[in-house]
C-alpha positions as CSV (number, residue, x, y, z in Angstrom):
1,X,-21.3,5.9,2.5
2,X,-19.6,6.5,6.1
3,X,-17.9,9.5,7.3
4,X,-14.1,10.1,6.5
5,X,-11.6,8.9,9.3
6,X,-9.4,11.6,8.1
7,X,-9.5,14.5,6.2
8,X,-6.8,16.5,3.7
9,X,-7.9,20.1,3.3
10,X,-5.6,22.0,0.6
11,X,-3.0,20.8,3.6
12,X,0.1,23.2,2.8
13,X,3.8,22.8,4.3
14,X,6.7,25.7,2.7
15,X,10.3,24.8,3.8
16,X,12.7,27.2,4.0
17,X,9.9,29.4,1.6
18,X,10.1,26.5,-0.6
19,X,6.7,24.7,-1.2
20,X,7.2,21.0,-0.2
21,X,3.8,20.3,-0.6
22,X,1.2,22.5,-2.3
23,X,-2.5,22.0,-1.0
24,X,-3.1,18.0,-0.9
25,X,-7.2,17.4,-0.4
26,X,-8.7,13.6,-0.3
27,X,-10.2,11.7,3.0
28,X,-9.5,8.1,3.9
29,X,-11.9,6.0,5.3
30,X,-13.1,3.9,8.0
31,X,-11.8,0.0,6.9
32,X,-10.0,0.8,4.1
33,X,-6.2,0.1,3.0
34,X,-5.4,3.1,1.4
35,X,-2.1,3.6,-0.3
36,X,0.5,6.2,-0.6
37,X,2.6,6.2,-3.4
38,X,5.2,8.7,-4.7
39,X,8.9,9.0,-6.8
40,X,12.2,10.6,-4.5
41,X,10.8,13.5,-2.9
42,X,7.6,14.0,-3.4
43,X,6.6,14.9,-0.5
44,X,5.5,11.2,0.8
45,X,7.2,11.7,4.1
46,X,6.6,15.3,5.0
47,X,2.6,14.7,4.3
48,X,2.8,11.5,6.6
49,X,4.3,13.6,9.2
50,X,1.7,16.0,8.7
51,X,-1.0,13.8,9.6
52,X,1.1,11.9,12.0
53,X,0.9,14.9,13.8
54,X,4.8,15.0,13.9
55,X,5.1,18.1,12.0
56,X,3.9,22.1,11.9
57,X,1.4,22.5,8.7
58,X,2.2,26.0,6.8
59,X,-1.6,25.8,5.6
60,X,-4.3,24.0,5.5
61,X,-5.9,21.5,8.0
62,X,-5.6,17.8,9.0
63,X,-9.4,16.6,9.8
64,X,-9.1,13.5,12.4
65,X,-12.9,11.5,12.8
66,X,-14.2,15.1,12.4
67,X,-11.3,17.3,14.7
68,X,-8.8,19.6,14.0
69,X,-5.4,18.6,13.8
70,X,-5.0,22.5,14.0
71,X,-7.4,24.0,16.6
72,X,-7.8,20.4,18.9
73,X,-4.3,19.3,18.3
74,X,-4.8,16.2,21.5
75,X,-8.5,15.0,20.5
76,X,-7.8,14.7,17.0
77,X,-4.1,13.4,17.3
78,X,-5.4,10.5,20.4
79,X,-7.3,8.7,17.3
80,X,-3.6,8.0,15.3
81,X,-1.5,5.1,16.0
82,X,2.0,5.3,13.8
83,X,5.2,4.0,13.7
84,X,6.7,6.4,10.8
85,X,10.3,5.1,11.7
86,X,11.3,2.0,12.5
87,X,9.3,1.1,15.7
88,X,12.1,1.6,18.8
89,X,11.9,-1.4,21.6
90,X,14.3,-2.6,23.8
91,X,16.0,-5.2,22.7
92,X,17.2,-6.7,26.3
93,X,13.5,-6.4,27.5
94,X,11.2,-8.3,26.5
95,X,7.8,-7.4,24.3
96,X,5.2,-7.6,26.8
97,X,7.6,-5.4,29.1
98,X,8.2,-3.3,26.4
99,X,4.2,-2.8,25.7
100,X,3.7,-2.1,29.4
101,X,6.4,-0.1,29.8
102,X,4.8,2.1,26.6
103,X,1.3,1.4,28.1
104,X,2.4,3.3,31.3
105,X,3.0,7.0,29.0
106,X,-1.1,6.5,28.6
107,X,-3.9,6.7,30.9
108,X,-6.7,4.2,30.5
109,X,-4.8,1.0,29.1
110,X,-5.2,-2.3,30.8
111,X,-3.9,-5.5,30.4
112,X,-6.8,-7.1,29.0
113,X,-6.1,-4.3,26.4
114,X,-2.6,-5.8,25.8
115,X,-3.7,-9.8,25.7
116,X,-6.1,-8.4,23.1
117,X,-3.3,-6.3,20.9
118,X,-0.9,-9.5,21.2
119,X,-3.5,-11.5,20.6
120,X,-4.7,-9.0,16.9
121,X,-0.8,-9.6,16.2
122,X,-0.8,-13.4,17.2
123,X,2.2,-12.9,18.9
124,X,0.8,-15.2,21.9
125,X,3.5,-17.4,21.6
126,X,6.4,-15.3,22.2
127,X,5.6,-12.2,23.7
128,X,7.1,-13.3,26.8
129,X,10.7,-13.3,25.1
130,X,13.4,-11.0,25.2
131,X,12.6,-8.8,21.8
132,X,16.6,-9.3,20.9
133,X,15.2,-12.9,19.8
134,X,12.5,-11.7,17.1
135,X,12.9,-11.5,14.4
136,X,12.3,-8.4,11.6
137,X,8.9,-9.5,11.2
138,X,7.9,-10.2,14.4
139,X,9.2,-6.5,15.5
140,X,7.1,-4.7,13.1
141,X,4.6,-6.8,14.4
142,X,4.9,-6.0,18.1
143,X,5.2,-2.4,16.6
144,X,2.2,-2.0,15.3
145,X,0.2,-4.2,18.5
146,X,2.0,-0.6,20.1
147,X,1.0,1.7,17.6
148,X,-3.1,0.1,18.7
149,X,-2.5,0.2,22.4
150,X,-4.2,3.2,23.3
151,X,-7.5,1.6,20.4
152,X,-6.8,4.3,17.5
153,X,-8.9,4.1,14.4
154,X,-6.5,5.6,12.0
155,X,-3.2,3.2,11.9
156,X,0.0,5.1,10.1
157,X,2.3,2.8,8.5
158,X,5.4,4.5,6.7
159,X,7.8,1.9,4.9
160,X,6.2,-1.3,7.3
161,X,7.7,-3.8,5.1
162,X,10.8,-2.2,4.6
163,X,13.9,-4.6,5.1
164,X,11.6,-7.9,5.6
165,X,12.2,-10.9,4.4
166,X,9.4,-12.5,1.5
167,X,7.8,-14.3,4.8
168,X,7.9,-11.6,6.7
169,X,6.3,-9.7,4.3
170,X,3.2,-12.0,3.8
171,X,3.0,-11.7,7.4
172,X,2.4,-8.1,7.5
173,X,0.3,-7.2,4.8
174,X,-1.9,-9.6,6.4
175,X,-2.3,-8.1,9.9
176,X,-2.9,-4.7,7.9
177,X,-5.8,-6.4,5.6
178,X,-7.1,-8.0,8.9
179,X,-6.4,-4.9,11.1
180,X,-9.0,-2.9,8.7
181,X,-11.1,-5.4,7.6
182,X,-12.1,-7.1,11.0
183,X,-11.4,-3.8,13.3
184,X,-12.6,-1.1,10.9
185,X,-9.3,0.7,11.5
186,X,-8.6,3.0,8.5
187,X,-4.8,2.2,7.5
188,X,-2.5,5.0,6.0
189,X,0.6,3.1,4.6
190,X,3.2,4.1,2.1
191,X,5.9,1.8,1.1
192,X,8.3,1.1,-2.7
193,X,7.0,-2.3,-3.1
194,X,4.3,-1.7,-5.5
195,X,3.7,-5.6,-5.8
196,X,2.5,-5.3,-2.4
197,X,1.0,-2.6,-2.6
198,X,-1.3,-3.8,-5.3
199,X,-2.0,-7.0,-3.1
200,X,-2.5,-4.8,0.3
201,X,-4.8,-1.6,-1.1
202,X,-8.0,-0.7,-1.6
203,X,-6.9,2.6,-3.1
204,X,-4.0,4.3,-3.3
205,X,-2.7,7.8,-3.6
206,X,-0.2,9.1,-6.5
207,X,2.0,12.4,-4.8
208,X,4.5,13.8,-7.5
209,X,5.9,17.3,-6.5
210,X,4.1,17.7,-3.5
211,X,0.8,17.3,-5.4
212,X,-1.9,14.4,-5.8
213,X,-1.7,13.7,-9.2
214,X,-4.3,10.4,-8.8
215,X,-6.0,8.8,-6.5
216,X,-8.0,5.4,-7.6
217,X,-9.0,1.9,-6.7
218,X,-6.4,-0.8,-7.0
219,X,-9.3,-2.9,-9.2
220,X,-9.6,-0.2,-11.5
221,X,-6.1,1.0,-11.7
222,X,-5.1,-2.9,-12.8
223,X,-8.1,-3.4,-14.9
224,X,-9.1,0.2,-16.5
225,X,-6.6,-1.3,-19.4
226,X,-7.4,-1.2,-22.8
227,X,-4.9,-3.4,-23.6
228,X,-3.4,-6.7,-22.7
229,X,-0.8,-9.1,-23.1
230,X,-1.7,-12.5,-24.7
231,X,0.6,-14.7,-23.9
232,X,0.5,-18.2,-26.6
233,X,2.0,-21.5,-26.6
234,X,2.1,-22.3,-29.2
235,X,4.0,-25.4,-32.1
236,X,5.1,-23.4,-35.6
237,X,5.7,-19.8,-34.0
238,X,7.1,-18.6,-36.9
239,X,4.1,-19.6,-39.1
240,X,1.6,-18.6,-36.3
241,X,3.4,-14.9,-36.0
242,X,2.5,-14.4,-39.7
243,X,-1.0,-15.3,-39.1
244,X,-0.8,-13.0,-36.5
245,X,0.4,-10.0,-38.4
246,X,-1.6,-11.0,-41.4
247,X,-4.6,-10.5,-39.3
248,X,-3.5,-7.2,-38.4
249,X,-1.5,-7.8,-35.0
250,X,2.2,-6.0,-36.1
251,X,3.5,-6.1,-32.7
252,X,4.2,-10.1,-31.9
253,X,7.2,-10.8,-29.5
254,X,8.8,-13.5,-28.6
255,X,9.7,-14.4,-24.5
256,X,10.8,-17.1,-23.2
257,X,9.2,-20.0,-26.4
258,X,5.4,-17.7,-26.2
259,X,3.9,-15.7,-28.5
260,X,3.0,-12.3,-26.7
261,X,0.7,-9.9,-28.3
262,X,-1.0,-6.5,-27.5
263,X,-5.0,-7.4,-27.0
264,X,-7.7,-5.8,-26.4
265,X,-10.6,-8.6,-24.1
266,X,-13.2,-8.3,-27.0
267,X,-10.0,-9.2,-29.3
268,X,-9.0,-12.4,-27.1
269,X,-11.2,-15.2,-27.9
270,X,-11.1,-13.7,-31.8
271,X,-7.8,-14.1,-31.8
272,X,-7.8,-18.0,-29.8
273,X,-11.0,-19.0,-31.8
274,X,-8.7,-18.1,-35.8
275,X,-5.6,-20.1,-34.4
276,X,-7.9,-22.9,-34.0
277,X,-9.7,-22.7,-37.4
278,X,-6.4,-22.7,-38.9
279,X,-5.7,-26.0,-37.7
280,X,-2.6,-23.9,-34.7
281,X,-2.4,-26.6,-31.3
282,X,-2.6,-24.2,-28.7
283,X,-0.9,-25.3,-25.5
284,X,-1.3,-22.3,-23.4
285,X,-2.8,-19.1,-23.1
286,X,-2.3,-16.7,-20.2
287,X,-3.6,-13.1,-20.1
288,X,-1.0,-10.3,-18.2
289,X,-3.1,-7.4,-17.3
290,X,-1.4,-4.2,-16.6
291,X,0.2,-3.8,-13.7
292,X,0.6,-1.0,-10.8
293,X,4.0,-0.7,-11.4
294,X,3.1,0.3,-15.1
295,X,0.2,2.6,-14.4
296,X,2.5,4.2,-11.7
297,X,5.6,4.6,-14.0
298,X,2.4,5.9,-16.7
299,X,1.7,8.4,-14.1
300,X,4.9,9.9,-12.7
301,X,7.6,8.9,-15.7
302,X,10.7,6.5,-15.2
303,X,12.1,8.1,-12.3
304,X,13.7,6.8,-8.7
305,X,11.3,5.6,-6.6
306,X,11.2,6.5,-2.9
């Protein structure tokens, strides 16, 4: 396996004698999109700020490409790009001039590199226009371009789809996946839109009360459930309900014209075969897996999500 791009080692933060982050330990690898989830007040933003070098840690360390943020801050943080609040741009300047202004703060950023990041986020046609004419999605993409200018190997994005319409969300999600898959960047994303995280991330870390309660790969999170919901569109629902209960399916619901039963994967073909043998006409059969949202709420309890 590749060496981790970033490692959190017993990371702690205490504010006014109150422990906010209580010893986080996990690794993030090149080319993966790592989602960071937590309810309100879980310590997610505090952790992200420490990862990005924007807040001092009380104990522990963050190791970035083998360099310690504590002992070698400058060398470690140069590998990181990020948008931790909304990207700040000068609206009266063009996208290109905004990037140029930002590039002057960092040594060695060439015009070629600027053109490369503009192409990477797909802004070639609009980069010479004033930022005031950009949609929110375009501003987010310009923010990502700015964060990528110095060629970081780790990109930290706090709520990158905040305030975007569905098209903008999809657009930003596509660029994030592209960066990880084609550029080998380790992308760390926090978001409260759980369906988005499910589509965007390879692994998810869930934090509650300043502690990491689980890290799971997204595929496992949504597939490793014993129960599935089988939605059946049939004639004579009451009669079919009777059959299902007879065969031991106690919990049978009706919703939007469908009969819904909870089954294991192995039971699905058995139920369908039994119904066909009884002469039931089946017009539709859909299996609904547990979603990331279901899993998340199981783990943290029903509470406000940050």
